[in-house]
C-alpha positions in Angstrom: 11.2 -18.5 -8.6 8.0 -16.7 -7.5 7.9 -13.0 -6.8 8.3 -12.0 -3.2 5.1 -11.3 -1.3 4.2 -7.6 -0.5 4.7 -8.3 3.2 8.2 -9.6 2.6 9.0 -6.6 0.4 7.8 -4.3 3.2 9.8 -6.2 5.8 13.0 -6.0 3.8 12.6 -2.3 3.1 12.0 -1.7 6.8 15.1 -3.7 7.6 17.1 -1.5 5.2 15.8 1.7 6.8 16.7 0.4 10.2 20.2 -0.5 9.0 20.7 2.9 7.4 19.6 4.6 10.6 21.4 2.5 13.1 22.3 4.5 16.3 25.9 5.2 17.1 25.2 6.6 20.6 22.9 5.9 23.5 20.9 9.0 22.8 19.4 7.6 19.5 19.2 4.0 20.8 15.6 4.1 22.2 13.7 5.1 19.1 15.7 2.7 17.0 15.0 -0.1 19.4 11.3 0.7 19.4 11.3 0.3 15.6 13.3 -2.9 15.8 10.8 -4.3 18.3 7.9 -3.5 16.1 9.6 -5.2 13.2 10.4 -8.3 15.3 6.7 -8.5 16.1 5.8 -8.4 12.4 8.4 -11.0 11.7 7.2 -13.3 14.4 3.6 -13.2 13.1 4.7 -14.3 9.6 8.0 -16.0 10.4 7.0 -19.4 8.9 6.9 -17.6 5.5 10.4 -16.2 5.7 13.8 -17.9 5.8 15.5 -15.9 8.6 19.0 -16.5 9.7 20.1 -16.0 13.3 22.1 -12.9 12.3 18.8 -11.1 11.7 17.4 -11.6 15.2 20.7 -10.8 16.8 21.0 -7.6 14.7 17.6 -6.5 15.8 18.1 -7.1 19.5 21.8 -6.2 20.0 21.8 -2.4 19.2 22.8 -1.6 22.8 25.8 -3.9 22.5 26.9 -2.4 19.1 26.8 1.1 20.7 29.3 -0.1 23.4 31.5 -2.4 21.3 32.8 -1.3 17.9 34.4 -4.7 17.1 31.1 -6.5 17.8 29.2 -3.8 15.9 31.5 -4.2 12.8 31.0 -8.0 12.7 27.3 -7.8 13.2 26.8 -5.0 10.6 28.8 -6.9 8.0 26.9 -10.2 8.6 23.5 -8.5 8.6 24.2 -6.4 5.6 25.5 -9.4 3.6 22.2 -11.3 4.5 20.1 -8.2 3.6 21.8 -7.7 0.3 21.2 -11.3 -0.6 17.5 -11.0 0.4 17.1 -7.7 -1.5 18.3 -9.2 -4.8 14.8 -10.8 -5.2 13.0 -7.5 -4.7 11.3 -5.7 -7.5 12.7 -2.2 -8.3 11.2 0.7 -6.4 
């Protein structure tokens, strides 16, 4: 197995930061969504290089729904974090 590209490492670390800073109220939603949109643009420009599951895209675009619906939020967080942990296993130590 080859080492992950620097871009992939950067993307995964950005995803982890977003996950750890996820908004729990509407007040913090805007800045988080701005970061998610910027990350989605990066992902789209290099998407062919990455194996992204649908949960990633839904997580990045559904923050407003998660703020309103705790049940949906819990399911999405669990799915995204599971995917993220699997992806991070290939990262070099920081």
